[in-house]
N, C-alpha and C positions, 0 to 999 in steps of 0.2 A: 517381495510386494511392496509397491513404494510409500514413503511415507503419506499421508495425508495432507495436505494444506489448512489450516484455517482462517476462514474470511467469516463477516458478518455478511448479511443478505446484501445490504449494500455496497460492499466492498468487491462482491461476487458479480455485480447487476455491471457494475463501473469497470469491471475486465473485461463485460461480454460486450459491454458500451465500446472499449477501446479496439478489442481486437475487429467488431466491424469495421468502423475505422479506418482501422489500418486494413483490413482484406477491401472494403471497397474504396478507399480513397486516396490513400498515402502510398500501397504498393501498387495499382497503375497508373497512377501519376508516375512514380517511379518508373513504371516499365517504359513507360510514354517519352518520358525525360534520356532513357536510356537510350533507346532507339532513334531519337532526333540528333543526342550526342552522337551514335554509330555513322548517322549518318554526311555527319562533317567532316568524314574523314579519315585523316592519319590519327588513327589512338594512342600512339607514345608521346603526344605532345598537350595533347587535349582534355585539358586540367576541368573541363563539362560532363567531359564520360567518365575521367575517373568522381567525380563528385557523386554521377547520375548511380554511378555504380554501389556505393559509398553507401547515399540512400536505398539502397533496393536491397542491398544487403541487411541494412541497418531493420530494416520493415521484417523481411522473412525472418529475420533471429526472432526481431518481438512476437513478430507471430509464432513461431514457433514457442517462444517459451509464455505465452499468452496459453499456450492450446495446453501445452504440458501442465502448469498450473491449475486451468478450468478438469482437465481429468482426474489433479489427487485433490480436488473445495473439494469441504466438509462447510455447507453452513450451517454455522449458531446461529441457533435463533435464544434473544437472552431468553430466561427462563423464570426470572426474578428478579424484583426491582428492593428482596431486598439484601440483596448479594451480589456484591461485584465480580462483572462474571464480562466475558468477550462478547462487545456488543451496547453496553451498559456506558452511558453518561456517567462521569463521579464527579459533585464540585467536591473540593476541597479547601481547607484553610492550611493554606500556604505560610507559615512564619507573618501570619496576620494580615495577609493577600490569600484574598476566592477567588479564584481558578477553575476551571473545567475540562476537561478532559474526558476521550472515548477511548474506553479502551477495544482494539482489534487485531485483527492475526497480522500475522507480522510483513506480509507482500501488501497492507494495507498503512502502513507507520506511513506517518506524516508530523512532526514534531510542530512544521507552523502552523498545522492548521490541529494544531491541540489535538491528534489523533496518534496512542501511543499503542505500541507494541505490547500485546502479554508478553511477550517472554521479552521483553525491556527491564532493569531493575525495576523504575518506579510501575509498568503494569504488572510483575511478575509480584509490586508487592503491595498492590491492592487487588490484584484477585481474591476473592475468596473474603471478605473485608467485610462490615457490615457499617452503616448509617452511628457515628460516634466515635468510632473507631480510634486507636492513635498510631500512627506509625513511623516509625524511622528510619529510611532510606537510605541506606550508601549507597552514594554514587562518585565517580573521580573527581570531581569537587570537594569534597566532604559528605556531612550528613546531614538531610534535609526531616525536618521532623512536618508530618501533615495530619490531619483530623478529613475524616470524610463528615461531611457538613450531609448528601443527599444525593443519594443514586435512581440516578431518572434511568425511562424503561425497566 
């Protein structure tokens, strides 16, 4: 049996939207582009044909990847606002500066959007903690100290 993959409800829905977009927009456009390029003749020196084949290959690969993720998905609902869990937003004090993170499944992680994977060093350290807890997290750059100010959701 294959291992399940944890998603927040929002992350799962976003993945379904991406799959639909790939199936209804990107793949048909790539197929059409490939057909136009093929009609131009000599395929050996046709850069448009090669690019269209790559686009179609990307779309097909991503569709297969998302399909597999969705089959193995486990949607986690945030159960408690007293303990940090997947899906929770956490307001922390990091060296005197307030920062807000959302703890998500590993395929939803996006540090630029402050979405941290529950399997990342910071995510692992925050999971299961409560408001007021102090946490020292070892990261490649050194130790970072956090204090949980508030758990949202």
